[in-house]
All heavy atoms as a GROMACS GRO file, in nm:
protein
  468
    1MET      N    1   3.386  13.952 -15.348
    1MET     CA    2   3.499  13.909 -15.426
    1MET      C    3   3.537  14.015 -15.530
    1MET      O    4   3.653  14.048 -15.545
    1MET     CB    5   3.468  13.775 -15.494
    1MET     CG    6   3.578  13.726 -15.584
    1MET     SD    7   3.536  13.576 -15.675
    1MET     CE    8   3.457  13.645 -15.816
    2LEU      N    9   3.438  14.067 -15.601
    2LEU     CA   10   3.467  14.167 -15.704
    2LEU      C   11   3.523  14.295 -15.644
    2LEU      O   12   3.614  14.356 -15.700
    2LEU     CB   13   3.342  14.197 -15.785
    2LEU     CG   14   3.295  14.086 -15.878
    2LEU    CD1   15   3.158  14.118 -15.936
    2LEU    CD2   16   3.394  14.063 -15.989
    3ILE      N   17   3.470  14.336 -15.530
    3ILE     CA   18   3.520  14.457 -15.464
    3ILE      C   19   3.665  14.436 -15.422
    3ILE      O   20   3.747  14.526 -15.438
    3ILE     CB   21   3.430  14.496 -15.346
    3ILE    CG1   22   3.293  14.541 -15.400
    3ILE    CG2   23   3.493  14.606 -15.262
    3ILE    CD1   24   3.190  14.566 -15.294
    4HIS      N   25   3.698  14.320 -15.371
    4HIS     CA   26   3.836  14.290 -15.332
    4HIS      C   27   3.929  14.287 -15.452
    4HIS      O   28   4.048  14.307 -15.438
    4HIS     CB   29   3.844  14.156 -15.258
    4HIS     CG   30   3.782  14.161 -15.122
    4HIS    ND1   31   3.834  14.236 -15.019
    4HIS    CD2   32   3.672  14.101 -15.073
    4HIS    CE1   33   3.759  14.221 -14.912
    4HIS    NE2   34   3.659  14.141 -14.942
    5ASN      N   35   3.876  14.264 -15.571
    5ASN     CA   36   3.957  14.262 -15.692
    5ASN      C   37   3.964  14.399 -15.759
    5ASN      O   38   4.009  14.410 -15.872
    5ASN     CB   39   3.902  14.159 -15.792
    5ASN     CG   40   3.929  14.017 -15.747
    5ASN    OD1   41   4.024  13.991 -15.672
    5ASN    ND2   42   3.846  13.925 -15.789
    6GLY      N   43   3.916  14.503 -15.691
    6GLY     CA   44   3.932  14.638 -15.740
    6GLY      C   45   3.816  14.695 -15.818
    6GLY      O   46   3.826  14.806 -15.870
    7TYR      N   47   3.706  14.623 -15.827
    7TYR     CA   48   3.589  14.677 -15.897
    7TYR      C   49   3.513  14.771 -15.805
    7TYR      O   50   3.502  14.748 -15.686
    7TYR     CB   51   3.496  14.565 -15.943
    7TYR     CG   52   3.553  14.480 -16.054
    7TYR    CD1   53   3.611  14.357 -16.028
    7TYR    CD2   54   3.548  14.524 -16.186
    7TYR    CE1   55   3.664  14.280 -16.131
    7TYR    CE2   56   3.599  14.448 -16.289
    7TYR     CZ   57   3.657  14.325 -16.260
    7TYR     OH   58   3.708  14.250 -16.362
    8GLU      N   59   3.458  14.875 -15.862
    8GLU     CA   60   3.375  14.969 -15.788
    8GLU      C   61   3.232  14.914 -15.781
    8GLU      O   62   3.190  14.838 -15.868
    8GLU     CB   63   3.374  15.106 -15.857
    8GLU     CG   64   3.510  15.171 -15.870
    8GLU     CD   65   3.566  15.217 -15.736
    8GLU    OE1   66   3.486  15.254 -15.647
    8GLU    OE2   67   3.689  15.215 -15.720
    9ILE      N   68   3.159  14.957 -15.681
    9ILE     CA   69   3.020  14.912 -15.666
    9ILE      C   70   2.938  14.950 -15.790
    9ILE      O   71   2.855  14.872 -15.836
    9ILE     CB   72   2.958  14.970 -15.537
    9ILE    CG1   73   3.026  14.906 -15.416
    9ILE    CG2   74   2.808  14.949 -15.533
    9ILE    CD1   75   2.985  14.962 -15.282
   10GLU      N   76   2.965  15.066 -15.846
   10GLU     CA   77   2.892  15.110 -15.965
   10GLU      C   78   2.918  15.016 -16.083
   10GLU      O   79   2.828  14.988 -16.163
   10GLU     CB   80   2.932  15.253 -16.005
   10GLU     CG   81   2.892  15.358 -15.904
   10GLU     CD   82   2.989  15.371 -15.785
   10GLU    OE1   83   3.102  15.318 -15.793
   10GLU    OE2   84   2.949  15.430 -15.684
   11ASP      N   85   3.042  14.967 -16.095
   11ASP     CA   86   3.077  14.873 -16.202
   11ASP      C   87   3.002  14.742 -16.184
   11ASP      O   88   2.952  14.684 -16.280
   11ASP     CB   89   3.227  14.845 -16.202
   11ASP     CG   90   3.310  14.970 -16.223
   11ASP    OD1   91   3.261  15.064 -16.287
   11ASP    OD2   92   3.424  14.973 -16.173
   12ILE      N   93   2.994  14.696 -16.061
   12ILE     CA   94   2.924  14.570 -16.031
   12ILE      C   95   2.775  14.587 -16.061
   12ILE      O   96   2.713  14.497 -16.117
   12ILE     CB   97   2.948  14.529 -15.885
   12ILE    CG1   98   3.098  14.502 -15.863
   12ILE    CG2   99   2.864  14.406 -15.848
   12ILE    CD1  100   3.139  14.490 -15.719
   13GLN      N  101   2.720  14.703 -16.028
   13GLN     CA  102   2.578  14.728 -16.056
   13GLN      C  103   2.551  14.724 -16.206
   13GLN      O  104   2.450  14.670 -16.251
   13GLN     CB  105   2.533  14.863 -15.999
   13GLN     CG  106   2.386  14.891 -16.021
   13GLN     CD  107   2.295  14.790 -15.955
   13GLN    OE1  108   2.307  14.766 -15.836
   13GLN    NE2  109   2.206  14.729 -16.032
   14LEU      N  110   2.643  14.779 -16.286
   14LEU     CA  111   2.627  14.772 -16.432
   14LEU      C  112   2.631  14.627 -16.480
   14LEU      O  113   2.556  14.590 -16.570
   14LEU     CB  114   2.737  14.854 -16.501
   14LEU     CG  115   2.724  15.006 -16.489
   14LEU    CD1  116   2.847  15.073 -16.546
   14LEU    CD2  117   2.598  15.054 -16.558
   15GLY      N  118   2.717  14.546 -16.420
   15GLY     CA  119   2.721  14.403 -16.454
   15GLY      C  120   2.590  14.334 -16.421
   15GLY      O  121   2.539  14.255 -16.500
   16ILE      N  122   2.533  14.367 -16.306
   16ILE     CA  123   2.404  14.311 -16.266
   16ILE      C  124   2.295  14.355 -16.365
   16ILE      O  125   2.212  14.275 -16.408
   16ILE     CB  126   2.367  14.351 -16.122
   16ILE    CG1  127   2.462  14.284 -16.023
   16ILE    CG2  128   2.221  14.317 -16.090
   16ILE    CD1  129   2.450  14.334 -15.881
   17ASP      N  130   2.298  14.483 -16.400
   17ASP     CA  131   2.200  14.534 -16.496
   17ASP      C  132   2.209  14.460 -16.629
   17ASP      O  133   2.106  14.426 -16.690
   17ASP     CB  134   2.219  14.684 -16.519
   17ASP     CG  135   2.186  14.768 -16.396
   17ASP    OD1  136   2.120  14.715 -16.302
   17ASP    OD2  137   2.225  14.886 -16.394
   18ASN      N  138   2.330  14.434 -16.675
   18ASN     CA  139   2.348  14.362 -16.802
   18ASN      C  140   2.295  14.219 -16.793
   18ASN      O  141   2.231  14.170 -16.885
   18ASN     CB  142   2.495  14.362 -16.844
   18ASN     CG  143   2.539  14.495 -16.900
   18ASN    OD1  144   2.457  14.580 -16.931
   18ASN    ND2  145   2.668  14.513 -16.912
   19ILE      N  146   2.323  14.153 -16.682
   19ILE     CA  147   2.271  14.017 -16.664
   19ILE      C  148   2.119  14.019 -16.662
   19ILE      O  149   2.053  13.934 -16.723
   19ILE     CB  150   2.325  13.952 -16.534
   19ILE    CG1  151   2.474  13.921 -16.550
   19ILE    CG2  152   2.247  13.826 -16.499
   19ILE    CD1  153   2.539  13.868 -16.424
   20MET      N  154   2.061  14.115 -16.593
   20MET     CA  155   1.915  14.123 -16.586
   20MET      C  156   1.854  14.149 -16.724
   20MET      O  157   1.750  14.093 -16.756
   20MET     CB  158   1.872  14.232 -16.487
   20MET     CG  159   1.912  14.203 -16.343
   20MET     SD  160   1.849  14.046 -16.281
   20MET     CE  161   1.675  14.081 -16.276
   21ASN      N  162   1.919  14.230 -16.805
   21ASN     CA  163   1.870  14.254 -16.941
   21ASN      C  164   1.870  14.125 -17.022
   21ASN      O  165   1.775  14.096 -17.095
   21ASN     CB  166   1.956  14.359 -17.012
   21ASN     CG  167   1.932  14.498 -16.959
   21ASN    OD1  168   1.827  14.526 -16.903
   21ASN    ND2  169   2.030  14.585 -16.977
   22VAL      N  170   1.976  14.046 -17.009
   22VAL     CA  171   1.983  13.918 -17.079
   22VAL      C  172   1.877  13.822 -17.024
   22VAL      O  173   1.804  13.759 -17.099
   22VAL     CB  174   2.125  13.856 -17.065
   22VAL    CG1  175   2.126  13.712 -17.113
   22VAL    CG2  176   2.226  13.939 -17.144
   23ALA      N  177   1.867  13.814 -16.892
   23ALA     CA  178   1.774  13.721 -16.828
   23ALA      C  179   1.629  13.753 -16.863
   23ALA      O  180   1.547  13.662 -16.879
   23ALA     CB  181   1.794  13.723 -16.677
   24ASN      N  182   1.598  13.880 -16.875
   24ASN     CA  183   1.459  13.919 -16.909
   24ASN      C  184   1.417  13.874 -17.047
   24ASN      O  185   1.299  13.864 -17.076
   24ASN     CB  186   1.443  14.071 -16.896
   24ASN     CG  187   1.435  14.115 -16.752
   24ASN    OD1  188   1.393  14.041 -16.666
   24ASN    ND2  189   1.477  14.238 -16.727
   25GLN      N  190   1.514  13.844 -17.132
   25GLN     CA  191   1.484  13.800 -17.268
   25GLN      C  192   1.486  13.648 -17.283
   25GLN      O  193   1.457  13.597 -17.389
   25GLN     CB  194   1.586  13.862 -17.365
   25GLN     CG  195   1.582  14.012 -17.368
   25GLN     CD  196   1.695  14.072 -17.449
   25GLN    OE1  197   1.754  14.005 -17.533
   25GLN    NE2  198   1.727  14.196 -17.422
   26MET      N  199   1.520  13.578 -17.175
   26MET     CA  200   1.533  13.432 -17.183
   26MET      C  201   1.441  13.365 -17.081
   26MET      O  202   1.462  13.381 -16.960
   26MET     CB  203   1.678  13.392 -17.159
   26MET     CG  204   1.775  13.461 -17.256
   26MET     SD  205   1.945  13.420 -17.219
   26MET     CE  206   1.983  13.323 -17.363
   27PRO      N  207   1.344  13.289 -17.129
   27PRO     CA  208   1.246  13.227 -17.038
   27PRO      C  209   1.309  13.135 -16.932
   27PRO      O  210   1.255  13.124 -16.822
   27PRO     CB  211   1.157  13.146 -17.131
   27PRO     CG  212   1.186  13.193 -17.268
   27PRO     CD  213   1.318  13.260 -17.267
   28GLN      N  214   1.420  13.074 -16.962
   28GLN     CA  215   1.480  12.982 -16.866
   28GLN      C  216   1.532  13.052 -16.740
   28GLN      O  217   1.559  12.987 -16.640
   28GLN     CB  218   1.590  12.895 -16.929
   28GLN     CG  219   1.715  12.971 -16.971
   28GLN     CD  220   1.713  13.012 -17.117
   28GLN    OE1  221   1.610  13.047 -17.172
   28GLN    NE2  222   1.828  13.009 -17.181
   29TYR      N  223   1.543  13.184 -16.744
   29TYR     CA  224   1.591  13.259 -16.627
   29TYR      C  225   1.480  13.336 -16.557
   29TYR      O  226   1.504  13.427 -16.480
   29TYR     CB  227   1.704  13.355 -16.667
   29TYR     CG  228   1.824  13.282 -16.719
   29TYR    CD1  229   1.869  13.302 -16.848
   29TYR    CD2  230   1.894  13.192 -16.640
   29TYR    CE1  231   1.979  13.234 -16.898
   29TYR    CE2  232   2.003  13.124 -16.688
   29TYR     CZ  233   2.046  13.145 -16.817
   29TYR     OH  234   2.155  13.078 -16.866
   30GLN      N  235   1.355  13.299 -16.584
   30GLN     CA  236   1.243  13.372 -16.526
   30GLN      C  237   1.206  13.323 -16.387
   30GLN      O  238   1.113  13.376 -16.327
   30GLN     CB  239   1.122  13.363 -16.620
   30GLN     CG  240   1.145  13.426 -16.755
   30GLN     CD  241   1.188  13.571 -16.748
   30GLN    OE1  242   1.126  13.651 -16.681
   30GLN    NE2  243   1.297  13.605 -16.815
   31ASN      N  244   1.278  13.226 -16.334
   31ASN     CA  245   1.250  13.186 -16.196
   31ASN      C  246   1.370  13.225 -16.109
   31ASN      O  247   1.482  13.241 -16.156
   31ASN     CB  248   1.214  13.038 -16.184
   31ASN     CG  249   1.331  12.946 -16.210
   31ASN    OD1  250   1.429  12.949 -16.138
   31ASN    ND2  251   1.320  12.863 -16.313
   32GLU      N  252   1.342  13.243 -15.983
   32GLU     CA  253   1.439  13.297 -15.888
   32GLU      C  254   1.566  13.212 -15.878
   32GLU      O  255   1.676  13.265 -15.876
   32GLU     CB  256   1.372  13.305 -15.751
   32GLU     CG  257   1.430  13.410 -15.661
   32GLU     CD  258   1.345  13.424 -15.536
   32GLU    OE1  259   1.228  13.465 -15.546
   32GLU    OE2  260   1.398  13.394 -15.428
   33GLN      N  261   1.551  13.081 -15.875
   33GLN     CA  262   1.666  12.993 -15.859
   33GLN      C  263   1.760  13.000 -15.980
   33GLN      O  264   1.881  13.011 -15.964
   33GLN     CB  265   1.618  12.850 -15.837
   33GLN     CG  266   1.726  12.757 -15.788
   33GLN     CD  267   1.668  12.622 -15.749
   33GLN    OE1  268   1.566  12.579 -15.804
   33GLN    NE2  269   1.731  12.556 -15.654
   34SER      N  270   1.705  12.998 -16.100
   34SER     CA  271   1.788  13.007 -16.220
   34SER      C  272   1.856  13.143 -16.230
   34SER      O  273   1.972  13.152 -16.269
   34SER     CB  274   1.703  12.984 -16.345
   34SER     OG  275   1.654  12.853 -16.349
   35LEU      N  276   1.784  13.248 -16.195
   35LEU     CA  277   1.840  13.382 -16.200
   35LEU      C  278   1.954  13.398 -16.100
   35LEU      O  279   2.059  13.454 -16.132
   35LEU     CB  280   1.730  13.485 -16.175
   35LEU     CG  281   1.771  13.631 -16.187
   35LEU    CD1  282   1.831  13.660 -16.325
   35LEU    CD2  283   1.651  13.721 -16.161
   36ALA      N  284   1.935  13.346 -15.979
   36ALA     CA  285   2.041  13.353 -15.877
   36ALA      C  286   2.166  13.278 -15.924
   36ALA      O  287   2.278  13.328 -15.907
   36ALA     CB  288   1.990  13.294 -15.745
   37LYS      N  289   2.146  13.163 -15.983
   37LYS     CA  290   2.258  13.084 -16.035
   37LYS      C  291   2.334  13.161 -16.145
   37LYS      O  292   2.455  13.165 -16.148
   37LYS     CB  293   2.205  12.951 -16.088
   37LYS     CG  294   2.306  12.845 -16.108
   37LYS     CD  295   2.235  12.714 -16.146
   37LYS     CE  296   2.329  12.599 -16.145
   37LYS     NZ  297   2.261  12.474 -16.180
   38LEU      N  298   2.258  13.224 -16.234
   38LEU     CA  299   2.316  13.304 -16.342
   38LEU      C  300   2.400  13.418 -16.283
   38LEU      O  301   2.514  13.442 -16.325
   38LEU     CB  302   2.206  13.360 -16.431
   38LEU     CG  303   2.250  13.449 -16.547
   38LEU    CD1  304   2.324  13.365 -16.652
   38LEU    CD2  305   2.130  13.517 -16.610
   39LEU      N  306   2.346  13.488 -16.185
   39LEU     CA  307   2.418  13.598 -16.122
   39LEU      C  308   2.547  13.551 -16.056
   39LEU      O  309   2.652  13.610 -16.074
   39LEU     CB  310   2.329  13.669 -16.019
   39LEU     CG  311   2.225  13.763 -16.076
   39LEU    CD1  312   2.121  13.798 -15.970
   39LEU    CD2  313   2.290  13.889 -16.129
   40ILE      N  314   2.537  13.444 -15.980
   40ILE     CA  315   2.654  13.393 -15.908
   40ILE      C  316   2.763  13.347 -16.005
   40ILE      O  317   2.880  13.377 -15.987
   40ILE     CB  318   2.613  13.278 -15.813
   40ILE    CG1  319   2.529  13.334 -15.698
   40ILE    CG2  320   2.735  13.204 -15.760
   40ILE    CD1  321   2.456  13.228 -15.618
   41GLN      N  322   2.724  13.277 -16.108
   41GLN     CA  323   2.823  13.220 -16.200
   41GLN      C  324   2.881  13.321 -16.297
   41GLN      O  325   2.995  13.306 -16.340
   41GLN     CB  326   2.761  13.104 -16.278
   41GLN     CG  327   2.732  12.984 -16.192
   41GLN     CD  328   2.664  12.872 -16.269
   41GLN    OE1  329   2.619  12.890 -16.382
   41GLN    NE2  330   2.657  12.756 -16.208
   42HIS      N  331   2.806  13.423 -16.334
   42HIS     CA  332   2.849  13.508 -16.444
   42HIS      C  333   2.870  13.656 -16.411
   42HIS      O  334   2.907  13.732 -16.499
   42HIS     CB  335   2.751  13.495 -16.561
   42HIS     CG  336   2.749  13.358 -16.619
   42HIS    ND1  337   2.851  13.308 -16.697
   42HIS    CD2  338   2.658  13.258 -16.606
   42HIS    CE1  339   2.823  13.183 -16.731
   42HIS    NE2  340   2.707  13.150 -16.678
   43LEU      N  341   2.847  13.695 -16.286
   43LEU     CA  342   2.862  13.836 -16.253
   43LEU      C  343   3.003  13.889 -16.279
   43LEU      O  344   3.018  13.996 -16.340
   43LEU     CB  345   2.820  13.864 -16.108
   43LEU     CG  346   2.826  14.011 -16.066
   43LEU    CD1  347   2.742  14.098 -16.159
   43LEU    CD2  348   2.781  14.026 -15.922
   44PRO      N  349   3.109  13.818 -16.241
   44PRO     CA  350   3.244  13.870 -16.272
   44PRO      C  351   3.265  13.893 -16.422
   44PRO      O  352   3.319  13.995 -16.464
   44PRO     CB  353   3.338  13.763 -16.218
   44PRO     CG  354   3.260  13.695 -16.112
   44PRO     CD  355   3.116  13.696 -16.160
   45GLU      N  356   3.218  13.798 -16.502
   45GLU     CA  357   3.233  13.806 -16.647
   45GLU      C  358   3.156  13.926 -16.705
   45GLU      O  359   3.209  14.002 -16.786
   45GLU     CB  360   3.180  13.675 -16.706
   45GLU     CG  361   3.163  13.667 -16.852
   45GLU     CD  362   3.092  13.537 -16.891
   45GLU    OE1  363   3.104  13.437 -16.819
   45GLU    OE2  364   3.023  13.539 -16.994
   46TYR      N  365   3.031  13.945 -16.661
   46TYR     CA  366   2.951  14.056 -16.712
   46TYR      C  367   3.005  14.190 -16.664
   46TYR      O  368   3.000  14.289 -16.738
   46TYR     CB  369   2.804  14.040 -16.671
   46TYR     CG  370   2.727  13.953 -16.766
   46TYR    CD1  371   2.732  13.815 -16.757
   46TYR    CD2  372   2.651  14.009 -16.868
   46TYR    CE1  373   2.662  13.734 -16.845
   46TYR    CE2  374   2.580  13.930 -16.956
   46TYR     CZ  375   2.586  13.792 -16.944
   46TYR     OH  376   2.517  13.713 -17.032
   47THR      N  377   3.057  14.196 -16.542
   47THR     CA  378   3.115  14.319 -16.491
   47THR      C  379   3.239  14.355 -16.572
   47THR      O  380   3.257  14.471 -16.612
   47THR     CB  381   3.150  14.304 -16.341
   47THR    OG1  382   3.030  14.274 -16.269
   47THR    CG2  383   3.210  14.432 -16.286
   48LYS      N  384   3.322  14.258 -16.600
   48LYS     CA  385   3.443  14.282 -16.679
   48LYS      C  386   3.406  14.328 -16.821
   48LYS      O  387   3.465  14.422 -16.874
   48LYS     CB  388   3.528  14.155 -16.684
   48LYS     CG  389   3.660  14.174 -16.752
   48LYS     CD  390   3.742  14.046 -16.748
   48LYS     CE  391   3.872  14.064 -16.822
   48LYS     NZ  392   3.949  13.941 -16.830
   49GLN      N  393   3.308  14.264 -16.882
   49GLN     CA  394   3.263  14.302 -17.016
   49GLN      C  395   3.213  14.446 -17.018
   49GLN      O  396   3.242  14.522 -17.110
   49GLN     CB  397   3.149  14.211 -17.065
   49GLN     CG  398   3.193  14.077 -17.112
   49GLN     CD  399   3.073  13.991 -17.152
   49GLN    OE1  400   2.957  14.031 -17.136
   49GLN    NE2  401   3.100  13.872 -17.202
   50THR      N  402   3.139  14.484 -16.915
   50THR     CA  403   3.086  14.619 -16.906
   50THR      C  404   3.199  14.721 -16.901
   50THR      O  405   3.197  14.822 -16.970
   50THR     CB  406   2.997  14.633 -16.780
   50THR    OG1  407   2.889  14.541 -16.791
   50THR    CG2  408   2.942  14.773 -16.766
   51LEU      N  409   3.301  14.692 -16.821
   51LEU     CA  410   3.415  14.783 -16.810
   51LEU      C  411   3.492  14.791 -16.941
   51LEU      O  412   3.535  14.899 -16.982
   51LEU     CB  413   3.508  14.738 -16.698
   51LEU     CG  414   3.452  14.759 -16.557
   51LEU    CD1  415   3.548  14.700 -16.454
   51LEU    CD2  416   3.428  14.905 -16.530
   52GLU      N  417   3.510  14.678 -17.007
   52GLU     CA  418   3.582  14.677 -17.134
   52GLU      C  419   3.505  14.757 -17.240
   52GLU      O  420   3.564  14.830 -17.318
   52GLU     CB  421   3.604  14.534 -17.182
   52GLU     CG  422   3.707  14.460 -17.100
   52GLU     CD  423   3.716  14.311 -17.131
   52GLU    OE1  424   3.632  14.260 -17.207
   52GLU    OE2  425   3.806  14.246 -17.077
   53GLN      N  426   3.373  14.743 -17.241
   53GLN     CA  427   3.292  14.817 -17.338
   53GLN      C  428   3.296  14.966 -17.311
   53GLN      O  429   3.307  15.046 -17.402
   53GLN     CB  430   3.148  14.768 -17.334
   53GLN     CG  431   3.128  14.632 -17.394
   53GLN     CD  432   2.989  14.577 -17.372
   53GLN    OE1  433   2.908  14.635 -17.303
   53GLN    NE2  434   2.962  14.462 -17.431
   54SER      N  435   3.290  15.004 -17.183
   54SER     CA  436   3.290  15.146 -17.153
   54SER      C  437   3.427  15.209 -17.178
   54SER      O  438   3.436  15.322 -17.222
   54SER     CB  439   3.246  15.172 -17.009
   54SER     OG  440   3.339  15.122 -16.917
   55SER      N  441   3.535  15.134 -17.158
   55SER     CA  442   3.668  15.189 -17.185
   55SER      C  443   3.695  15.197 -17.334
   55SER      O  444   3.769  15.285 -17.380
   55SER     CB  445   3.777  15.108 -17.115
   55SER     OG  446   3.787  14.980 -17.168
   56SER      N  447   3.634  15.110 -17.414
   56SER     CA  448   3.653  15.116 -17.559
   56SER      C  449   3.569  15.228 -17.620
   56SER      O  450   3.596  15.273 -17.730
   56SER     CB  451   3.621  14.983 -17.625
   56SER     OG  452   3.484  14.956 -17.619
   57ASN      N  453   3.468  15.274 -17.548
   57ASN     CA  454   3.383  15.384 -17.595
   57ASN      C  455   3.443  15.520 -17.562
   57ASN      O  456   3.394  15.621 -17.609
   57ASN     CB  457   3.243  15.375 -17.536
   57ASN     CG  458   3.164  15.259 -17.595
   57ASN    OD1  459   3.192  15.213 -17.703
   57ASN    ND2  460   3.066  15.211 -17.519
   58ASP      N  461   3.544  15.524 -17.477
   58ASP     CA  462   3.606  15.653 -17.438
   58ASP      C  463   3.695  15.710 -17.545
   58ASP      O  464   3.744  15.655 -17.631
   58ASP     CB  465   3.688  15.635 -17.310
   58ASP     CG  466   3.597  15.610 -17.190
   58ASP    OD1  467   3.476  15.642 -17.199
   58ASP    OD2  468   3.646  15.560 -17.088
   0.00000   0.00000   0.00000
């Protein structure tokens, strides 16, 4: 879905990395099912945030 909306694979990977950083700090996401749910529900949001942050840093 994100690729079809014009995001690059590298951008999506940064979104995944950001979610993983958040999840590693929160015990409720330390199991596979909760982590998968977090990724599915919030990956577009985290990918967009990553792009916005990197464009504001330019």
